[in-house]
C-alpha positions in Angstrom: 9.9 16.8 45.6 10.0 15.6 42.0 9.4 11.9 41.3 11.4 10.3 38.5 9.7 8.3 35.8 12.2 5.8 34.3 12.2 3.5 31.3 10.9 0.2 32.8 12.5 -3.1 32.2 9.9 -5.5 30.8 11.7 -8.8 30.3 15.1 -10.0 31.5 16.9 -9.1 28.3 15.3 -5.7 27.6 18.0 -3.1 27.5 16.2 -0.1 25.9 12.8 1.1 24.7 11.5 3.7 22.3 9.0 6.4 23.3 6.1 6.0 20.9 3.6 8.4 22.4 3.1 10.5 25.5 -0.5 10.4 26.7 0.2 13.4 29.0 1.9 16.7 28.4 3.8 19.1 30.7 1.4 20.7 33.1 -1.2 17.9 33.0 -2.3 16.4 36.3 -1.5 12.6 36.5 -3.3 10.2 38.8 -1.6 7.0 40.1 -2.5 4.2 37.6 -3.3 6.5 34.7 -1.7 5.8 31.3 1.4 7.9 30.9 3.2 6.8 27.8 3.4 4.1 25.1 6.8 2.5 24.6 8.0 0.1 22.0 10.2 -2.8 23.1 11.9 -5.5 21.0 8.7 -7.5 20.9 5.7 -5.3 21.6 4.2 -1.9 22.1 3.4 -1.5 25.8 1.4 1.2 27.7 3.0 2.2 31.0 1.1 3.6 34.0 2.1 6.3 36.5 3.2 4.9 39.8 2.7 8.2 41.6 0.2 11.0 41.4 1.3 14.6 40.6 1.8 17.0 37.8 3.9 16.3 34.8 6.6 19.0 35.2 9.1 17.9 32.6 9.5 15.5 29.6 13.1 14.4 29.4 12.7 11.8 26.5 10.5 12.7 23.6 8.5 10.7 21.1 10.8 8.7 18.8 13.7 8.6 21.2 15.4 5.4 22.2 16.1 5.3 26.0 18.1 2.7 28.0 16.3 0.8 30.7 16.4 2.7 34.0 17.1 6.1 32.5 14.8 9.0 33.5 12.2 9.9 30.9 10.0 12.3 32.8 9.5 14.1 36.1 6.3 14.3 38.2 5.9 16.8 41.0 3.7 19.4 42.5 2.0 22.1 40.3 4.3 25.1 40.1 7.3 23.2 41.6 10.7 24.2 40.4 11.9 21.9 37.7 15.2 20.1 38.6 18.0 20.3 36.1 17.8 16.8 34.7 18.8 16.2 31.1 19.1 13.1 28.9 22.5 11.7 28.5 23.8 12.1 24.9 23.3 8.9 23.0 26.4 6.9 22.0 27.5 7.7 18.5 27.0 4.7 16.3 30.0 3.4 14.5 30.4 4.7 10.9 29.4 2.1 8.3 31.5 1.8 5.2 28.7 1.3 2.7 30.7 1.6 -0.5 31.9 -2.1 -0.5 28.2 -3.1 -0.1 27.2 -1.0 -3.1 30.0 -2.4 -5.2 29.1 -5.9 -4.1 25.7 -5.4 -5.5 27.2 -4.3 -8.8 26.4 -0.6 -8.4 28.7 2.4 -8.5 28.7 4.7 -5.5 26.1 7.5 -5.8 27.6 11.0 -6.4 27.1 13.5 -3.5 24.5 16.2 -4.3 25.7 19.7 -5.0 25.2 22.4 -2.5 22.3 23.8 -4.5 20.5 20.5 -4.6 17.8 19.8 -1.9 17.4 16.1 -1.2 14.3 14.7 0.6 15.5 11.6 2.4 13.3 8.6 1.8 12.8 5.9 4.4 16.0 4.0 4.8 15.7 0.3 3.8 17.3 -2.4 5.9 19.8 -4.8 4.5 17.2 -7.0 2.8 15.5 -4.1 1.0 12.6 -3.7 3.5 11.7 -0.3 4.9 12.3 0.2 8.6 8.9 0.2 10.3 7.6 -0.9 13.7 5.3 -4.0 13.8 2.4 -1.9 15.0 2.8 0.7 12.3 3.0 -2.0 9.6 -0.2 -3.6 10.9 -2.1 -0.3 10.8 -0.8 0.5 7.3 -1.7 -3.0 5.9 -5.2 -2.9 7.5 -5.8 0.5 5.9 -4.5 -0.6 2.5 -1.8 2.1 2.8 1.5 2.0 1.0 4.0 3.1 3.7 7.1 2.9 1.5 7.2 6.7 0.9 6.5 7.7 4.5 9.3 9.5 6.3 9.9 7.9 9.6 10.6 10.0 12.7 12.0 7.1 14.8 15.6 6.1 15.3 17.5 5.6 12.0 14.5 6.8 10.1 12.2 4.1 11.4 8.5 4.6 10.7 6.5 4.7 13.9 2.8 4.3 14.5 2.2 8.1 14.6 3.9 8.5 11.2 1.6 6.0 9.6 -1.5 7.5 11.3 -0.5 11.0 10.2 0.0 9.9 6.6 -3.3 8.0 6.5 -5.0 11.1 7.9 -3.4 13.3 5.3 -4.6 10.9 2.6 -8.1 11.2 3.9 -7.9 15.0 3.8 -6.8 14.9 0.2 -9.9 13.0 -0.8 -8.6 9.5 -0.2 -5.9 9.8 -2.9 -2.5 8.7 -1.7 0.5 10.5 -3.2 2.3 8.2 -5.5 5.5 6.7 -4.3 8.6 7.9 -6.1 9.4 5.9 -9.2 12.0 3.3 -8.3 15.5 3.7 -9.8 16.1 0.9 -12.2 18.6 -1.6 -10.9 21.4 -2.8 -13.2 20.7 -6.0 -14.9 21.6 -9.0 -12.8 21.7 -12.7 -13.3 18.6 -14.5 -12.1 18.9 -15.7 -8.6 19.4 -19.4 -8.1 18.6 -21.4 -5.0 22.3 -21.8 -4.3 22.8 -18.0 -4.5 19.8 -17.3 -2.2 21.8 -17.8 1.0 22.5 -14.1 1.5 21.9 -13.2 5.2 18.8 -11.1 5.8 18.3 -8.6 8.6 16.4 -10.0 11.6 13.6 -7.9 13.1 14.0 -6.7 16.7 11.3 -9.2 17.7 13.1 -12.1 16.1 16.4 -11.0 17.7 14.7 -10.9 21.1 13.2 -14.3 20.7 16.6 -15.7 19.6 18.3 -14.2 22.7 15.7 -15.4 25.2 15.3 -18.9 23.9 19.1 -19.3 23.7 19.4 -18.0 27.2 16.7 -20.4 28.4 18.2 -23.5 26.8 21.7 -22.7 28.0 20.8 -21.8 31.6 17.8 -24.0 32.5 18.3 -27.7 32.4 14.9 -28.7 30.8 13.1 -32.0 31.4 10.0 -33.0 29.5 6.8 -34.9 30.3 4.0 -35.7 27.8 0.5 -36.9 28.6 -2.8 -37.6 26.7 -5.9 -35.9 28.1 -9.4 -37.1 27.3 -11.2 -33.9 26.5 -14.5 -35.4 25.7 -16.2 -34.3 28.9 -14.5 -30.9 28.7 -15.9 -30.3 25.2 -19.4 -31.2 26.4 -18.9 -28.9 29.4 -17.8 -26.1 27.1 -20.8 -26.5 24.8 -23.2 -26.3 27.8 -21.5 -23.0 29.0 -21.5 -21.5 25.5 -25.1 -22.4 24.7 -26.4 -19.2 26.4 -23.3 -17.1 26.5 -22.7 -13.9 24.6 -19.8 -13.7 22.1 -17.6 -12.0 24.7 -18.4 -14.7 27.3 -17.8 -17.7 25.1 -15.2 -20.1 26.5 -12.5 -21.5 24.3 -10.5 -24.7 24.9 -7.5 -22.6 25.8 -9.6 -20.8 28.5 -10.4 -24.2 30.1 -6.6 -25.0 30.0 -5.7 -21.7 31.6 -8.2 -22.2 34.4 -7.0 -25.8 35.0 -3.4 -24.7 35.1 -4.3 -21.9 37.6 -5.8 -24.4 40.0 -3.0 -26.8 39.5 -0.4 -24.1 40.1 -2.0 -23.2 43.5 -1.7 -26.9 44.5 1.9 -27.3 43.1 3.5 -23.8 43.6 7.0 -24.8 42.5 5.8 -24.5 38.9 4.8 -20.9 39.7 8.3 -20.1 41.0 11.5 -18.5 39.8 15.0 -19.8 40.3 17.8 -17.7 41.9 21.2 -18.9 42.9 20.3 -18.1 46.5 16.9 -20.0 46.4 13.5 -20.1 44.9 11.2 -17.1 44.6 7.6 -18.4 45.1 5.1 -16.1 43.4 1.8 -15.5 45.2 0.1 -14.2 42.1 -0.6 -16.7 39.3 -0.2 -14.8 36.0 -0.6 -17.2 33.1 1.0 -16.2 29.8 -0.7 -17.2 26.6 1.2 -17.3 23.3 0.0 -14.8 20.7 1.3 -15.1 17.1 2.4 -11.8 15.5 3.6 -10.9 12.1 7.3 -10.9 13.2 7.2 -13.6 15.8 5.5 -14.6 19.1 4.7 -12.8 22.3 3.2 -14.2 25.5 1.3 -11.6 27.5 -0.2 -12.6 30.9 -3.7 -12.9 32.2 -3.1 -11.5 35.6 -4.2 -13.0 39.0 -5.8 -16.1 37.5 -6.0 -17.6 41.0 -8.8 -15.2 41.8 -10.7 -15.3 38.5 -13.6 -17.4 37.4 -13.6 -19.3 34.1 -15.9 -16.8 32.6 -13.7 -13.9 33.7 -10.7 -15.6 32.2 -12.5 -16.1 28.9 -13.4 -12.4 28.7 -9.9 -11.2 29.6 -8.2 -13.6 27.3 -10.1 -12.2 24.2 -9.3 -8.6 25.3 -5.6 -9.4 26.0 -5.1 -11.0 22.6 -6.8 -8.1 20.8 -4.7 -5.5 22.6 -1.5 -7.5 22.0 -2.1 -7.5 18.3 -2.9 -3.8 18.2 0.0 -2.8 20.5 -1.9 -1.8 23.6 -0.5 -4.1 26.3 0.1 -2.9 29.8 3.5 -3.2 31.4 2.6 -5.8 34.0 0.8 -8.0 31.3 4.1 -8.0 29.4 6.6 -8.5 32.2 4.9 -10.2 35.2 4.0 -13.6 33.8 4.7 -16.6 36.1 3.8 -19.6 33.9 3.2 -20.0 30.1 0.8 -22.0 27.9 1.8 -22.3 24.2 -1.0 -23.7 22.1 -0.9 -24.8 18.5 -4.1 -26.8 18.5 -5.7 -24.4 16.0 -3.1 -25.5 13.4 -3.8 -29.2 13.8 -0.4 -29.8 15.5 -0.5 -33.0 17.5 2.4 -32.4 19.9 4.2 -29.2 21.0 7.1 -29.2 23.3 8.0 -25.7 24.3 11.1 -23.9 25.6 10.7 -22.3 29.1 10.1 -18.6 29.0 12.7 -17.2 31.4 12.7 -16.5 34.3 9.7 -18.8 34.7 10.1 -22.4 35.8 7.8 -24.2 33.3 5.8 -24.1 30.2 2.9 -26.2 29.0 2.8 -27.1 25.3 -0.7 -27.9 23.9 -1.6 -29.8 20.8 -4.9 -30.2 18.9 -7.9 -32.1 20.2 -8.3 -35.1 17.9 -10.6 -38.2 17.8 -8.6 -41.3 18.9 -9.4 -44.8 19.9 -9.1 -45.4 23.7 -9.8 -48.4 25.9 -12.6 -47.7 28.4 -14.0 -50.6 30.5 -12.3 -53.1 28.3 -14.0 -51.6 25.2 -12.3 -49.6 22.4 -14.1 -46.3 22.1 -13.4 -43.1 20.2 -12.7 -40.2 22.4 -11.5 -36.6 21.9 -7.8 -36.6 23.0 -5.4 -33.7 23.5 -1.6 -34.2 23.9 0.1 -31.9 26.3 3.8 -31.6 27.1 5.3 -30.0 30.2 8.8 -28.5 29.9 10.2 -27.7 33.4 13.4 -26.4 34.9 15.2 -29.2 36.7 16.8 -26.7 39.1 13.3 -26.0 40.4 11.5 -29.3 40.3 12.1 -33.0 39.6 10.3 -35.4 37.3 8.0 -36.9 39.9 6.8 -33.4 40.9 6.3 -32.6 37.3 4.3 -35.8 36.9 2.0 -34.9 39.8 1.5 -31.4 38.4 0.6 -32.5 34.9 -1.7 -35.3 36.2 -3.5 -32.6 38.2 -4.2 -30.7 35.0 -5.4 -33.9 33.4 -7.7 -34.7 36.3 -9.2 -31.2 36.2 -9.9 -31.3 32.5 -11.3 -34.8 32.5 -13.7 -33.9 35.3 -14.3 -30.2 34.3 -17.1 -29.4 36.8 -14.4 -28.2 39.2 -13.4 -25.5 36.7 -16.7 -23.7 37.3 -16.1 -23.4 41.0 
């Protein structure tokens, strides 16, 4: 019997995804847990795994296609099995856009339609602010290769340039001796008055990632009544502890300040499970797994993939996995559960010298910890003023799930673990 592979939902507000790449083709054997496809969501490229073993007997959605969440994208079955008659639903026709007023507003006359004998090679369609439609991963690959993608024809929806388009163009450039075909000469625009600050308020098109961030953060602030607690943590002992660990560690094993915080939060979440929960109208869902999300800055915004099962991992293991997670997030190789199964988030701007960061809860989670920079500050110790390395943290928590006193005990637990860091090595 055939098993349906559907477009997964990664995030509460995800409604559709784009098939970027199939790792398997029809007739290939597939083992449970093997990578099956790469999809692009509003915020990241994610690799999805097969949840069943079998043979790939049919691809229903192909590379470049946009598929709604829950729709079938492929079928797994037994080798030689009759293929069920399953087809993709026809996509809804987009509303026609009247672009002539836009052209006139820009001071241009509408372009004449080409004659029947004229062959027109469509160029990548720019978005409203003049930028070419290109996925974040494709743009990153092009920039790192020093490649001008403006003349690449995209195979994605609405002519969007996908990762495979850029990689193919770069490969073609290499085959031609490293020379990139020159981009078409731009058509001179009619003379216009110099822009003034007052005239610079024309709306620009938001990227999909920015739209997703806007939706999720608005949803969080509207639905979850936040409360906030801030605390200073003396990190002097933690920094000395970190130096001792890193003295003989390899580059991969080196522990960062954020790794210490992740481990401290994992221990504190085991002792205060409400902050690892999820609110539902019928009650709280208490998660057994502690999957700590860490904020990763991207060109178009922020994503927060999760280090999975932190409750079962040593500090050293967390350090290794955090580096790998960040690298894969930036290159577009996250796994589905890393993207969708987070239970608690840490957002850290310490590297930017920010003193205090108060975050917005990442729904459907119950809390987020904002972390600022470690800075030398005067503190009173044993009636003496001494200089210590201090880090400000801020807990934002959902008041439907916990109360202030519970939040205070949780954040004090994190403080105690970081100020006496030997427990982080256990």
